[in-house]
C-alpha positions as CSV (number, residue, x, y, z in Angstrom):
1,M,34.2,13.9,114.1
2,N,33.8,17.7,114.2
3,K,35.5,18.0,110.9
4,L,33.3,15.4,109.3
5,L,30.2,17.1,110.7
6,K,31.3,20.4,109.4
7,S,32.0,18.9,106.0
8,L,28.6,17.3,105.8
9,M,26.9,20.6,106.8
10,L,28.9,22.5,104.1
11,L,28.0,19.9,101.5
12,T,24.3,20.1,102.5
13,A,24.4,23.9,102.2
14,I,26.0,23.7,98.8
15,M,23.4,21.2,97.5
16,L,20.5,23.3,98.9
17,I,21.8,26.5,97.2
18,G,22.2,24.6,94.0
19,S,18.6,23.2,94.2
20,V,17.2,26.7,94.8
21,V,19.1,28.0,91.8
22,V,17.9,25.1,89.6
23,Y,14.3,25.6,90.8
24,A,14.5,29.3,90.1
25,E,15.8,28.8,86.6
26,F,13.1,26.1,85.9
27,K,10.3,28.3,87.3
28,G,11.5,31.3,85.3
29,S,11.8,29.1,82.2
30,S,8.2,27.9,82.6
31,H,6.9,31.4,83.1
32,S,8.8,32.5,80.0
33,N,7.3,29.6,78.0
34,R,3.8,30.6,78.9
35,E,4.4,34.2,77.9
36,L,6.1,32.9,74.7
37,M,3.1,30.7,73.9
38,E,0.6,33.6,74.4
39,E,2.7,36.0,72.3
40,N,3.2,33.4,69.6
41,I,-0.6,32.8,69.4
42,D,-1.2,36.5,69.0
43,N,1.4,36.8,66.3
44,K,0.1,33.8,64.5
45,Q,-3.4,35.2,64.5
46,E,-2.0,38.4,62.8
47,S,0.4,36.8,60.4
48,G,-1.1,33.3,59.9
49,Q,2.3,31.7,60.5
50,L,3.3,29.0,63.0
51,D,7.0,29.3,63.7
52,Q,9.4,26.8,65.3
53,Q,9.1,28.3,68.7
54,E,5.3,28.1,68.7
55,K,5.4,24.5,67.5
56,S,7.7,23.5,70.4
57,T,5.5,25.3,72.9
58,L,2.0,24.2,71.9
59,Q,1.2,20.5,72.2
60,A,-0.3,18.8,69.1
61,I,-3.3,16.6,69.8
62,A,-3.3,15.0,66.3
63,E,-0.8,14.5,63.5
64,V,-0.1,12.7,60.2
65,I,2.6,10.2,60.8
66,D,6.0,10.9,59.2
67,T,5.0,14.5,58.4
68,E,5.0,17.9,60.1
69,N,1.3,18.2,59.6
70,R,-0.3,18.7,63.0
71,L,-3.4,20.0,64.8
72,F,-2.9,22.2,67.9
73,P,-5.6,23.4,70.3
74,V,-5.5,27.1,71.2
75,Q,-6.9,26.7,74.7
76,K,-8.5,24.1,77.0
77,S,-11.3,25.1,79.4
78,E,-13.6,22.9,81.5
79,G,-13.0,19.8,79.4
80,L,-13.3,21.5,76.0
81,Y,-10.8,22.6,73.4
82,E,-11.7,26.0,72.1
83,G,-10.1,27.1,68.8
84,F,-7.5,25.2,66.7
85,I,-4.4,25.8,64.7
86,L,-3.7,23.6,61.7
87,H,-0.1,23.4,60.5
88,W,-0.3,21.9,57.0
89,D,2.5,21.6,54.5
90,H,4.4,24.6,55.9
91,K,1.3,26.8,56.1
92,T,-0.9,27.7,59.0
93,A,-4.6,28.5,59.5
94,D,-6.8,29.2,62.5
95,F,-10.3,27.8,63.1
96,D,-12.9,28.5,65.8
97,W,-13.9,24.8,66.2
98,K,-14.7,23.4,69.6
99,S,-14.2,19.8,70.8
100,I,-14.3,17.6,73.8
101,A,-10.9,17.4,75.4
102,S,-10.5,13.8,76.6
103,P,-7.9,11.0,76.0
104,A,-10.9,8.6,75.8
105,A,-12.1,10.3,72.6
106,P,-9.0,11.7,70.7
107,A,-9.1,14.0,67.7
108,E,-7.7,12.6,64.5
109,L,-5.9,14.1,61.5
110,F,-6.0,12.4,58.1
111,S,-4.4,13.2,54.7
112,G,-6.1,12.6,51.4
113,D,-7.0,14.3,48.2
114,V,-10.7,14.4,48.7
115,T,-11.2,17.5,46.6
116,G,-9.6,15.9,43.5
117,D,-7.1,18.7,42.7
118,G,-4.0,16.5,43.1
119,I,-3.1,18.1,46.5
120,K,-3.5,16.3,49.8
121,D,-6.3,17.8,52.0
122,A,-6.5,17.8,55.8
123,I,-9.4,15.8,57.2
124,I,-10.0,16.4,60.9
125,T,-12.4,14.5,63.1
126,L,-13.3,16.0,66.5
127,P,-15.2,14.1,69.3
128,A,-18.6,15.7,69.9
129,G,-20.0,13.2,72.4
130,Y,-19.3,9.8,73.9
131,G,-20.7,7.5,76.6
132,T,-22.4,4.1,76.9
133,G,-23.2,3.0,73.4
134,V,-22.6,6.5,72.1
135,Y,-19.8,8.0,70.0
136,L,-20.2,11.1,67.9
137,E,-17.7,13.0,65.7
138,D,-17.7,16.3,63.9
139,I,-15.9,16.4,60.5
140,H,-13.9,19.2,59.1
141,V,-12.1,19.2,55.7
142,V,-9.5,21.8,54.9
143,N,-8.3,22.3,51.4
144,G,-4.6,21.5,51.2
145,K,-3.9,24.2,48.7
146,T,-5.8,27.2,50.1
147,L,-6.3,26.0,53.8
148,R,-10.0,27.0,53.3
149,E,-12.5,24.8,55.1
150,E,-14.7,22.9,52.6
151,Q,-18.4,22.3,53.0
152,V,-19.4,18.7,53.9
153,E,-22.9,17.3,53.5
154,D,-24.5,16.3,56.8
155,A,-24.1,12.5,57.1
156,V,-26.8,12.1,59.8
157,Y,-29.4,13.9,57.8
158,A,-28.6,11.7,54.7
159,A,-28.7,8.6,56.9
160,K,-32.1,9.5,58.4
161,K,-33.5,10.2,54.9
162,W,-32.2,6.8,53.6
163,L,-33.8,5.0,56.6
164,V,-37.2,6.6,55.8
165,L,-37.0,5.6,52.1
166,G,-35.1,2.3,52.6
167,T,-37.0,-1.0,52.8
168,E,-34.5,-3.1,54.9
169,L,-35.3,-1.3,58.1
170,I,-38.7,0.0,57.5
171,S,-40.2,-2.3,60.1
172,Q,-38.0,-1.0,62.8
173,E,-39.2,1.7,65.1
174,E,-37.3,4.6,66.8
175,L,-33.9,3.7,65.3
176,L,-31.0,5.4,66.9
177,L,-27.9,6.8,65.2
178,N,-25.7,6.9,68.2
179,H,-22.3,6.0,66.7
180,I,-20.8,8.2,64.0
181,D,-17.2,7.6,62.9
182,Y,-15.5,9.3,59.9
183,Q,-12.7,7.4,58.1
184,M,-10.7,7.3,54.9
185,N,-11.3,4.2,52.8
186,E,-8.8,2.3,50.7
187,N,-9.7,4.5,47.7
188,E,-8.8,7.6,49.6
189,Q,-12.4,8.6,49.9
190,L,-14.0,10.1,53.0
191,T,-16.6,7.8,54.5
192,A,-19.0,8.1,57.4
193,L,-19.8,4.9,59.3
194,I,-23.0,5.3,61.3
195,G,-24.2,2.6,63.7
196,V,-27.9,1.8,63.6
197,A,-29.4,0.8,66.9
198,T,-32.7,0.0,68.5
199,S,-31.3,0.9,72.0
200,P,-28.0,2.4,73.2
201,L,-26.5,-1.1,73.5
202,Q,-28.4,-3.0,70.8
203,Y,-27.0,-2.3,67.3
204,V,-28.6,-3.9,64.4
205,G,-26.4,-2.8,61.6
206,E,-24.1,-0.1,60.1
207,L,-24.5,2.5,57.3
208,A,-21.5,3.4,55.2
209,L,-21.8,6.7,53.4
210,T,-19.1,7.6,50.8
211,Y,-18.3,11.2,49.8
212,V,-17.4,12.7,46.5
213,Y,-16.4,16.3,45.8
214,N,-18.9,18.3,43.7
215,D,-17.0,20.9,41.7
216,E,-20.1,22.9,40.9
217,K,-21.3,23.2,44.5
218,E,-17.8,23.2,45.9
219,K,-18.9,20.8,48.5
220,L,-18.3,17.2,49.5
221,M,-21.5,15.3,48.7
222,I,-22.6,11.9,49.7
223,D,-22.3,9.7,46.6
224,S,-23.4,6.3,47.9
225,I,-25.0,4.7,50.9
226,S,-24.8,1.0,51.8
227,Y,-26.1,-1.0,54.8
228,T,-24.6,-4.0,56.6
229,A,-26.8,-5.9,59.0
230,F,-25.3,-7.3,62.2
């Protein structure tokens, strides 16, 4: 009995020492990873490159399926993402965008040649607000060749102007544009879908605004607007 007890005590001691060693290694590894992430972000800001170590440390919040094109947040604070890193076709660029950080309203990353130069551009949608009957997005388009952010005409301003001039909804009062969703259509065109409501829970229809790139203005401009009544 004494031998069995001693053996059990010895085994317990060995397991305890092993656990301490594993925990120490894990804790040290986590600390090293945090330092590595901070160092990589600093290096990236200087060189504009996102290496393999950084990609494995930062967590992407959006990606294009079957590619290495990904969107990484720089930091998260009080429910907001502040700053983003875009890795696109083996190139990297930084942007000072801000966004809500919530799984209920995820960021999205699309690929499409919206500038018409034959190279896929990055289309990023970031949640700007959500709640009962409300969902708002910010749109960012990054040129796939230069990684320069392109100008995009304000969809809400264009929608409000259309509502004032349009005849279908002229009898409605205090129309709300509380739902804005940017998508890519079947023709690889950027579109803005805007819900038209008379109250937060009473939608009467939807506006679809289609963008076309204007070479002279170097800007994505709204080319057409259509309305579908519910």
